[in-house]
C-alpha positions in Angstrom: -25.4 -8.2 41.7 -24.1 -5.0 40.0 -23.6 -2.3 42.3 -26.3 0.5 41.6 -23.9 3.2 41.5 -21.8 1.5 38.9 -25.0 0.8 37.2 -26.0 4.4 37.4 -22.8 5.6 35.9 -22.9 2.9 33.1 -23.5 4.4 29.6 -24.7 2.0 26.9 -23.1 2.2 23.5 -25.7 3.8 20.8 -28.1 1.1 19.7 -26.7 1.8 16.0 -23.8 0.0 17.3 -26.0 -3.0 17.9 -23.5 -5.8 18.8 -21.8 -3.7 21.5 -25.3 -2.4 22.6 -26.6 -5.8 23.1 -23.7 -7.2 24.9 -23.4 -4.4 27.3 -27.3 -4.2 27.9 -27.4 -7.7 28.9 -24.7 -7.2 31.4 -25.6 -3.8 32.9 -29.6 -4.8 32.9 -28.7 -7.9 34.5 -30.1 -10.3 32.0 -27.4 -12.9 31.7 -23.7 -13.0 32.7 -21.5 -14.3 29.8 -18.4 -14.7 32.1 -19.0 -18.6 32.9 -15.7 -20.4 31.8 -17.3 -22.5 29.1 -17.6 -20.9 25.8 -21.5 -20.4 24.5 -22.5 -21.0 28.0 -24.1 -18.3 30.2 -25.5 -17.6 33.5 -29.0 -16.1 34.2 -29.0 -13.1 36.4 -32.0 -13.5 38.9 -33.7 -10.4 37.1 -33.1 -11.9 33.8 -34.4 -15.1 34.9 -37.6 -13.6 36.1 -38.0 -12.0 32.7 -37.6 -15.5 31.3 -40.1 -17.0 34.0 -42.6 -14.6 33.0 -42.1 -14.9 29.3 -42.2 -18.6 29.3 -45.4 -18.3 31.3 -47.3 -16.9 28.3 -46.2 -19.9 26.3 -47.2 -22.4 29.0 -50.8 -20.6 29.1 -51.0 -21.1 25.1 -50.1 -24.8 25.0 -51.8 -25.9 28.1 -55.1 -25.5 26.6 -54.5 -28.9 24.7 -50.9 -30.1 25.5 -49.4 -31.9 28.6 -46.3 -30.6 30.0 -43.7 -33.4 30.6 -39.9 -34.0 30.8 -37.7 -36.6 29.1 -34.1 -37.5 30.2 -31.4 -35.6 29.0 -28.9 -38.4 27.8 -30.1 -40.4 24.8 -28.3 -44.0 24.2 -26.5 -43.9 20.9 -28.3 -46.8 19.4 -31.4 -44.8 19.9 -30.1 -41.8 18.6 -28.4 -43.2 15.4 -31.6 -45.0 14.1 -32.8 -41.9 12.2 -30.3 -41.2 9.4 -31.5 -37.9 8.0 -31.9 -36.7 11.7 -28.5 -37.8 12.6 -26.9 -36.0 9.5 -28.3 -32.9 10.3 -26.9 -33.0 14.0 -23.6 -35.1 13.6 -21.2 -32.2 14.0 -23.0 -30.7 17.1 -23.6 -33.6 19.4 -21.7 -34.0 22.8 -21.0 -37.5 23.8 -20.9 -39.0 27.2 -18.4 -41.8 27.2 -17.5 -42.5 30.6 -19.4 -43.2 33.9 -16.8 -41.9 36.3 -13.8 -43.6 35.6 -15.4 -46.8 33.6 -15.9 -46.5 29.8 -19.9 -46.8 29.0 -20.7 -49.7 26.9 -23.3 -47.4 24.9 -22.2 -43.9 24.5 -24.8 -41.3 25.5 -25.6 -38.1 23.5 -26.5 -35.0 25.4 -29.7 -34.1 23.6 -29.4 -31.5 20.7 -33.1 -31.9 20.4 -35.6 -34.7 21.8 -37.1 -36.5 18.8 -34.8 -39.6 19.5 -35.4 -39.5 23.0 -39.2 -39.1 23.0 -40.2 -41.4 20.3 -39.2 -44.8 21.7 -41.8 -43.7 24.4 -44.4 -42.6 22.0 -44.1 -46.3 20.7 -44.9 -47.8 24.1 -47.5 -45.3 24.8 -49.6 -45.3 21.6 -51.7 -48.5 20.9 -54.8 -47.4 19.2 -56.6 -44.5 17.6 -58.2 -43.8 20.8 -54.6 -42.6 22.1 -54.5 -40.0 19.4 -54.0 -37.1 19.3 -51.0 -37.2 21.6 -49.7 -33.6 22.4 -46.8 -33.2 24.8 -44.2 -30.3 25.6 -41.2 -29.9 27.6 -39.1 -27.0 28.5 -35.4 -28.2 28.9 -31.9 -27.4 28.2 -30.1 -28.8 24.9 -26.6 -29.1 24.0 -25.1 -28.3 20.6 -21.3 -28.3 19.9 -21.6 -24.7 18.1 -18.3 -23.9 16.4 -19.7 -20.6 14.9 -19.2 -17.2 16.9 -21.4 -17.9 19.8 -23.5 -15.0 21.0 -25.5 -14.6 24.5 -29.1 -16.1 23.9 -28.7 -16.3 20.2 -25.9 -18.8 19.5 -25.3 -21.0 22.3 -23.6 -24.3 23.2 -26.3 -24.8 25.9 -29.7 -23.6 25.1 -31.1 -23.4 28.5 -34.7 -22.7 27.8 -35.8 -24.9 24.9 -39.5 -25.3 24.7 -40.3 -28.4 22.2 -43.8 -29.8 21.6 -44.2 -33.2 20.1 -47.6 -34.4 18.6 -48.8 -37.6 17.0 -51.7 -37.8 14.7 -53.8 -40.6 12.8 -53.5 -38.7 9.4 -50.7 -36.6 7.4 -53.7 -34.0 7.0 -54.2 -33.9 10.9 -50.6 -33.3 11.4 -50.7 -30.4 8.8 -53.4 -28.8 10.8 -51.5 -29.0 14.1 -48.6 -27.1 12.2 -50.8 -24.1 11.6 -52.1 -24.4 15.2 -48.3 -24.2 16.3 -48.0 -21.2 14.1 -51.0 -19.6 15.3 -49.9 -19.9 19.1 -46.5 -18.8 18.3 -47.7 -15.7 16.5 -50.1 -14.8 19.5 -46.9 -15.4 22.0 -45.1 -12.7 19.8 -48.0 -10.4 19.6 -48.1 -10.2 23.3 -44.7 -9.4 23.4 -45.4 -6.7 20.9 -42.9 -8.0 18.4 -43.6 -8.2 14.7 -42.3 -11.2 12.7 -42.0 -12.7 9.3 -43.6 -16.1 8.7 -42.1 -18.3 6.0 -41.9 -21.9 4.8 -38.2 -23.1 4.6 -36.5 -24.0 1.3 -36.5 -27.9 1.1 -32.5 -27.8 1.6 -33.1 -25.9 5.0 -35.8 -27.7 6.6 -35.6 -29.7 9.9 -33.6 -33.1 9.4 -36.4 -35.8 8.7 -39.5 -33.3 8.4 -41.6 -33.2 5.4 -41.6 -29.3 5.7 -40.8 -26.4 8.2 -42.4 -23.1 8.8 -40.6 -20.6 10.6 -41.1 -17.4 12.4 -38.1 -14.6 12.0 -37.7 -11.2 13.7 -35.7 -8.5 12.1 -33.1 -7.2 14.3 -31.8 -3.7 14.8 -28.8 -4.1 12.3 -31.2 -5.7 9.6 -30.3 -9.3 10.1 -33.0 -11.8 10.8 -33.2 -13.8 14.0 -35.2 -17.4 13.6 -37.4 -17.4 16.8 -39.7 -20.5 16.2 -40.2 -23.4 14.1 -42.9 -25.8 13.4 -42.1 -29.1 11.5 -44.4 -31.6 9.8 -42.5 -34.9 10.4 -45.0 -37.1 8.3 -44.1 -40.8 9.3 -40.4 -40.4 9.3 -39.6 -41.1 12.7 -42.8 -43.4 12.8 -41.1 -45.8 10.4 -38.0 -45.6 12.2 -39.3 -46.3 15.8 -42.1 -48.3 14.6 -44.8 -46.2 16.2 -48.3 -47.5 14.9 -51.9 -47.5 16.1 -54.7 -49.6 15.6 -57.4 -47.8 13.7 -61.3 -48.7 14.1 -61.2 -51.4 11.5 -58.4 -53.2 13.4 -55.6 -52.2 10.8 -52.2 -51.1 11.8 -51.2 -47.8 10.5 -48.3 -45.6 11.3 -48.6 -42.3 13.1 -48.0 -38.7 11.6 -46.2 -36.3 13.7 -45.0 -32.6 14.3 -42.7 -31.0 16.4 -42.2 -27.2 17.1 -39.8 -25.2 19.2 -38.9 -21.7 20.8 -35.7 -21.2 22.7 -34.4 -18.0 24.6 -34.0 -16.3 21.5 -37.4 -14.9 22.1 -35.8 -13.1 25.0 -33.1 -11.9 22.5 -35.6 -10.6 20.3 -37.5 -9.2 23.2 -34.5 -7.2 24.5 -33.5 -6.2 20.7 -36.9 -5.2 19.4 -37.8 -2.9 22.0 -34.6 -1.7 24.1 -33.2 1.9 23.4 -30.1 3.8 24.4 -31.5 4.1 28.0 -31.8 0.4 28.4 -34.5 -2.2 28.5 -37.9 -1.6 27.4 -40.2 -4.3 28.4 -43.9 -5.3 28.0 -46.1 -4.9 30.9 -46.9 -8.6 31.0 -43.3 -10.0 31.3 -41.5 -7.1 33.3 -40.4 -8.3 36.7 -41.2 -5.0 38.2 -44.3 -3.6 36.3 -44.4 -0.2 38.5 -41.5 1.4 40.2 -42.6 4.1 43.1 -40.1 7.1 43.4 -40.6 9.2 46.4 -39.4 12.8 46.0 -38.3 13.4 49.4 -38.6 17.1 50.0 -40.6 19.0 52.7 -42.6 16.7 54.7 -40.6 13.7 53.9 -42.3 11.4 56.2 -45.5 12.1 54.9 -44.3 11.6 51.2 -43.2 8.2 52.3 -46.1 7.3 54.0 -48.3 8.0 50.9 -45.7 6.1 49.0 -46.0 3.0 51.1 -49.7 3.4 50.8 -49.7 3.2 47.1 -47.3 0.3 47.3 -49.7 -1.5 49.2 -52.6 -0.9 47.1 -50.8 -1.8 44.0 -49.4 -5.0 45.3 -53.0 -6.0 46.7 -54.0 -5.6 42.8 -51.4 -8.3 41.9 -49.0 -5.7 40.2 -45.4 -6.3 40.5 -44.4 -3.1 42.3 -41.2 -1.9 44.0 -40.7 1.3 46.3 -37.4 2.7 45.6 -36.2 4.3 49.3 -32.6 4.1 48.3 -30.2 7.1 49.2 -29.7 7.9 45.5 -31.0 11.2 43.8 -34.1 11.0 42.0 -32.4 11.3 38.6 -30.2 8.4 39.4 -33.2 6.2 40.4 -35.0 7.3 37.1 -32.1 6.2 35.2 -32.0 2.8 37.2 -35.4 1.8 36.5 -35.2 2.8 32.9 -32.2 0.7 32.3 -34.5 -2.3 33.9 -37.2 -1.5 31.5 -39.8 -1.0 34.1 -43.0 -0.1 32.0 -44.5 2.5 34.4 -42.9 4.8 36.9 -44.8 6.6 39.6 -43.2 9.8 41.1 -44.6 11.4 44.1 -43.4 14.5 46.1 -45.0 17.3 48.4 -46.6 19.1 45.3 -48.3 15.9 44.2 -49.9 15.4 47.7 -51.2 18.7 47.7 -53.0 18.3 44.3 -54.0 14.8 45.0 -52.1 13.3 42.1 -49.2 11.1 41.1 -46.7 11.8 38.3 -46.8 8.9 35.9 -43.8 8.1 33.3 -44.3 5.5 31.0 -41.0 3.9 29.5 -41.8 5.2 26.1 -41.1 8.5 27.3 -44.9 9.9 28.0 -45.2 11.6 31.3 -48.6 12.7 32.8 -50.3 13.2 36.1 -53.1 11.2 37.2 -55.3 11.3 40.2 -54.6 9.2 43.4 -58.3 8.1 43.3 -58.2 6.7 40.0 -54.7 5.0 40.2 -55.5 1.3 39.6 -57.8 1.8 36.5 -55.2 4.4 35.2 -52.2 1.8 35.6 -54.3 -0.7 33.4 -55.0 1.9 30.7 -51.4 3.1 30.4 -50.1 -0.5 30.5 -52.4 -1.2 27.2 -51.5 2.0 25.8 -47.8 1.4 26.3 -48.1 -2.2 24.5 -49.8 -0.7 21.6 -47.0 2.1 21.4 -44.2 -0.5 21.7 -45.9 -2.7 18.9 -46.3 0.0 16.7 -42.8 1.4 16.9 -41.5 -2.0 16.3 -43.8 -2.7 13.5 -42.9 0.6 11.7 -39.1 -0.4 12.0 -39.8 -4.0 10.9 -41.8 -2.6 7.8 -38.8 -0.3 7.0 -36.5 -3.2 6.7 -38.5 -5.3 4.1 -38.3 -4.4 0.4 -39.7 -6.0 -2.6 -37.1 -6.2 -5.4 -36.9 -7.8 -8.8 -33.3 -8.3 -9.8 -30.3 -10.2 -8.3 -28.3 -6.9 -8.0 -31.2 -5.1 -6.1 -31.6 -8.0 -3.7 -27.7 -7.7 -2.9 -28.2 -4.3 -2.0 -31.3 -4.8 0.2 -30.0 -7.9 2.0 -27.2 -5.9 3.1 -29.9 -3.6 4.7 -32.7 -5.7 5.8 -35.0 -8.2 4.0 -35.2 -8.7 0.4 -38.6 -10.1 -1.2 -37.5 -11.6 -4.2 -39.4 -13.3 -7.0 -38.7 -17.1 -7.1 -40.1 -19.8 -9.3 -39.6 -22.2 -6.7 -37.0 -24.6 -8.2 -34.1 -25.7 -6.0 -31.6 -24.9 -8.8 -32.7 -21.3 -9.0 -32.7 -21.2 -5.2 -29.2 -22.2 -4.7 -28.3 -19.6 -7.4 -30.3 -16.8 -5.7 -28.2 -17.8 -2.1 -24.8 -17.8 -4.2 -25.5 -14.6 -6.1 -27.1 -12.3 -3.5 -24.6 -13.8 -0.7 -27.7 -14.0 1.9 -29.7 -16.9 3.4 -33.1 -17.7 1.8 -35.6 -17.5 4.6 -38.4 -19.2 2.2 -41.8 -18.4 0.9 -43.9 -15.9 2.8 -47.0 -17.6 4.2 -50.6 -16.4 4.2 -49.9 -13.7 1.5 -50.8 -13.4 -2.1 -48.6 -11.8 -4.6 -49.0 -10.7 -8.3 -47.1 -12.7 -11.2 -43.5 -11.6 -11.5 -40.3 -13.0 -13.2 -37.8 -15.2 -11.1 -34.8 -13.3 -10.6 -32.7 -16.2 -11.8 -34.6 -18.2 -14.7 -37.2 -15.3 -15.7 -40.0 -17.7 -15.5 -43.2 -15.9 -14.8 -44.7 -17.0 -11.4 -46.6 -15.7 -8.0 -43.5 -17.1 -6.1 -41.5 -15.0 -3.7 -38.9 -15.7 -1.1 -37.5 -13.7 1.6 -33.7 -13.2 1.6 -31.7 -11.9 4.5 -28.5 -12.1 6.3 -29.4 -14.5 9.4 -27.8 -14.8 12.9 
């Protein structure tokens, strides 16, 4: 672990220098350690892993309503992996292959999963026999491996994705699968709302959908430097994989029919978005629900020190019994150093108690968003709940205002160029593939795709001039 004195003496670069700030914060706040001797692979610090555990608990809560958690093997036989041509083409440059077992060459090469369709769907063929077996909804949280040749970045672009939540569902009809895609988008939207992170939802252009999918919907977060980070995807697979793997069911009339499928995923990019959206020049800023330490108690040891400590211990006991994650800091550091330490850790609520507070029967509460107030000791627990809710709203409103400031509707390629360097350009687009490619080439940014669940007025396509209600987001992506 990082020595507390070193931590207290550390100063983050300003958040305006986002890349430097991000890398330093991950290390200083003990999220992940990027010094592992394989490029693109990092080690979770215990504190960072606790954030990850609390965050993924929300995903589990949202999915466990109607999904079953499971786990499939890491290794995929080459013959199974190579069956789906579109899928393989999308991943052929990213796959790690196991070719030996000890010193003996393997008869069949084994792929380290880049994603698990080709591991799961041969089993779906065995599990699904009739319409009574449908719908089938499973998910797993596992590591995946991709030979990333671009610039790697902790939690964002990795060779080992350590926390990939992938769900896979099977349905009788194409329409039922389409409904499940919407359910996935809704669940992911709720997930990010609980993290107080605003996001964009778009339907990816046909050339950027998941390999083998009929279509893909995605969630993107606008990062502090204006670039976007894809933080969730939901894919309608139709019967593409069902045809490849022979996954059929018997309908009520005794007829054999191919299933329709979806898959949807979230990775530790959600933690990258969490760190980036809320963090400031003092360090992490964590929503109450996912903070490993929700309340830190700082005794101000002046006057009757033992009485202050005794009261502080009583507060810790009371808060802990209420199932709130609490830490009492009795270290030898000065109060200012303690404040800095817990601010760096993103602790949502800090309680300060000294002799004057004891006389008044109050405790000083400091929220991580900078608000400080005194609360009566006999109203402590209700006050913590209220302040946690207010902090959550404060974090979301601040992040939402920032995101809104980074999205601008434009009408021309030149305007789109300028805006895409600052944030996200909302560009009129007729929907044609040809115009889409021209937009990407001329704007010099990625097309995220058509905004979902929004209505727009008629406008002229920025390339061909055709009148359309269509729009597309364009941005520089991580």
